N, C-alpha and C positions, 0 to 999 in steps of 0.2 A: 641274266648272267650268261657267261660264256666260259666253257672249259678251255683254259689256256695251256695246261700241262697235266701230265699223268705220271704216276709212278707206282711201283709195287715191289714187294720183297717177300721171299718165301724161305723157310728153313732149309738147310742143306740136307737134312735127313729125309730120305724118301722111304715110305713104308708101303709095301705091296700087300695085296690081299693074302698072298701065300705066307708072308711073314706073320700076319695076324692069325692064320690058321695054325701056326706053331704053338699058340697058347690059348686060342679060343675054339669053341666047337663050331667051326665054320669052314668055308672054302671059297676059292675065287669065284666059282660059278654062283654060289648062293648069294654072295655080296653083289657081284656085278649085275646079275639078272634082276635083283630087287632095287638097286640104287643107281646103277650105271657107273659106280666108282671102281677104279682099278688100283689106283695109288693115291696117297696123300702125303703132304709134307708135315712133319711133326718136330716141334722144338726139342733139341737135345743139348748141344753146347751153347747155342745162342739164347738170347732172351727176347721177349716181346718188344722190349725197348729197342733192341738192336734192329729188329725188323721194321718197326715203326719209323725209326730214324732214317733208315735207308730208303724206305718208300717215300717219305717226305722230301728227302734230298733229291731223289730222282724226279719227283713231280716239279719241284722248284726249278731244277736245272732245265727241264724240258719246256717250262713256261718262259725261260729266258729272263728270270728275275733273280733277285738275291733274297735271302731270308729277312733282311732288314726292310724289304718292300712289303712284307705281309702286314695286314692290318688286323687280322683275326685268325685264330686257329680253332677249328671245331674237330674234336676227336670223338669218334664213335667207338665205344668199347663196352663189352658186357662185364668183364671182370679181369683183373690182373693182380699181381702181387701187392700193388700199392692201393690201399683204400684211399689214402691221401698222402701226398698231393695228387692232383689230377694228372693222368698220363699226358695230357696235352702240355702241361707246364714242364714236364720232364723233357719231352721232345723239343719244346721251344728252346730250352737251354742247350740241348745237344746240337741243334741246327744253327744256333746263333741268332735267333729272332728275338724281338722285344715287344711283341704285341700281346693284347689280351688273349686268353685261352679259355676254353670250356670243354668239358667232357659231357657226352650224352649217352644214355643207354636206351637205344631204340631197338635193342636186340638185332635180329638179322635185317630189319628194315631201317637200321640206323643211317645208312648212306643217304637214303631218300629223305629221311627226316632232316638230316644235316643240309641237304640241298635246299630244302624249303626255308630253313633258318638263314642260310647264306643269302638266298634270294631277297629276303626281307632287308638284310643289312645293305645289300647292293642297291636295292630300289630306293632306300631312304638316304643313300649317299653317305652312310656311316662307315663304309669300308670300300676300298678300291680293289684290294687283292685279298682273297681268303683261301686258306689251306683247309681242305677237308681231309682228314686222316682216319681211316678205319683200320684198327689194329686188334686182332682177335686171336685168342688161344683156347678155343673150345675143347681141345683135347684134354685140357686140365680139369674139365668139369665132369668127365665121364668115369664110370666104373669100368676099368679095363679087364674085369673078369666077366663082363656081361656084354654080349655081342650086339644087342638091339640098338644101342646108342654109340658105342665106341667105334664101330666100323664106319660111321657116317662122317666124322669130322677131320679137318685138317687145320693147321695154323697158317696165318699169313697176314699181310698188311697191304692195303691199297690206298692211294691218295690222288687227289686232283687239286689243282690250283684254279680258282675262279676269278674272273674279272667281269667288268661291265659288258653287257651284251643283251641281245633280244632272242636268246635261243631256247628259253623255257616256254613251251607252248601251253602246258597244262600240268597240274600236279594235284595229287590227292593223298591225304594221310587219314588213317582210321585207327581206332583202338577199341577193343572190347575186352573187359576184364574177365579173363578165363585162366586164372593161375594154374588150375589143376591140369590143363592140357600139356604144359611144358614149363618146367621150372628147375632151378638149381638153388639150393639153400645152404648157406654157410653160417656156422655158429659164431657169435660175437664174444667179446671178452665178458666174463661174469662180473657181477657187482654184488655187494653184500645185501642188496635190497631186492634182488631178483627172485621172483616166485614161479616164473614160468620155465619149464624145461625146454631150452632151445635145442634144435636138432641140426646136425650136419649130415647132408646126404648128397650123393652124386646126382647128376642130371636125371630127371624123371621125364619121360616122354610117352604120351599116349599116341602111338603111331597112327592109328586109324583116324583119330580126331584131328591130328595135325594135317594128315593128307586131305581130309575132307574140307577143313577150314582153309587150308592153303589154296586149294584149287578154287573153291567158291569165292573166297575174298579176292584173290588175284584176278579172276575173271570179271568180277564186279568192278574192281578198280580200273582194269583195262578198258572196259566198256565206258566207264565214267570219263576217263581222260580223253578217250577218242571223241566222245560227244563234246566235251569241253573245248577241245581243239578244233572241232568241226572237221574231223578226219575219219576216214575209213581204214580198217585194218590193212587193206591192200596198199595204202599209202605209206605204211611203216616199212622201212627197209630192214631193220633188225629189232627183234625183241630180246632185250638183255635181262634175263630173269635171275632171281636169286638161285644160286646153284646148290639146291638142297637135295634133290632127288630127280633122276631122269624121268621117272613115271609122272611126277608132278608137272615137270616141264612139258611132257608129251600131252598130258591132259589139257593143259592151258593152250598148247598149240592146236589141238583138235577144236577147242572152243572158238578160236579166232579164224579157223579154216585157212591157215597159212602154211607154206611149205617148210620143211625141216631146215633148209638153208638159211631161213630168216631167224633161226634160233641157235646162234653159236653157243658153245658150252665148253667149259674146262673142268667140270666136276669129275670127269674120268680120271684126271691127273691130280686134282687138288682136294677132292671131297668138299664138304660144306665148311667154308671159312667164315660163316656168320656174315656180319655186315661188310666184311672185306671182299666178299665174293664178286659183287658187281664192279667195284672199282678195279679189282685185279683183272677181271675180264675185259673191261674197257681199255686198260693199259696194254694188255696183251694184243688185243685186236688192233689198237691204234699203232703200236710199234711195228706190227707185222704188215701194216698197210691194208687192212681189211675193212676199214671204215672210210669210204669215199667222201670227198667234200660234199656237204649238203645233205648227207644221209639223215633220215628221220629215225631216231632211236626211241623205243618205248622201254622204260625200265619198270620192273615190278618186283616187290619183295614182301616177305611176310616173316613174322617171328613171334617169339614168346611174348605174352602179354594179354590178349593176342593183338599184335599190331601189324599194320600193313601200310604200304606206300607204293605209289606209281606216278610216273611222270613221262612227258614226251619232250625230247630235246632235239634241236637241229645240231648236227655235228660239223665242226670245222677242223680241217686237217692240221695236225701238229707236226712241226719239223723237229726231229730228234737229232 
């Protein structure tokens, strides 16, 4: 595969740490020192469908194609207002495409899971142009009276258009069933035959376990894809990691013994946007001209499940 175009979209509402301190027992120093986050964008007047549509349109435009050229749409989404139809089919209609669509829930690693699926379609010549869209609103999962989770998240959408190429050098996906570490549970509609008491609760996160598993699994994945690609960490130009916590990013950076300049981030401004974080970061870096032609990119992400993914890509400059 090859990335032909990128796009992203963020809510207009920016929420600072000081704004959160107005109703939570917290302050800017407490949040920023523990997470690296200063602000985040949160949906207010817009909807997730609005963001997803804009991100998809931006990616398609930058790829120099039309929506009718798409052969497949893969949408990474944890949860939204629609249980059915799939979010991808709603966006397909909004952008004027007519190709098959599918949603996947790979949690925060969903973008890399989608890349692996897209690579299979491109390799077998079942598709020529694929849109990967990551659209997430994790701020809707949280208890906003509780600071440990609500301060972490922001909403957003990121997208890429893929075509044929030889840019994927190595990829790895993993999953380990550990529901208790991080989960969000919603109650379904009752039936006359139900005997179990279903529960609804906001996002539950065991922060210590998440940190430990995130660092260990990402380091393991990074070592694996470097070996698979027959590369050393010195040969990677940029490590584009899931933007969950600056302490996690720093721990991974220490593991690979690489300088800070190789680890661009935007968590300071956007918080954790789940699977959208890496494609938003790619779009930002690309549009600002920070990814030179031929750069070697290593992507790594982790999320609830516990799922992880990592890959190495060669970058080709996109003209916007």
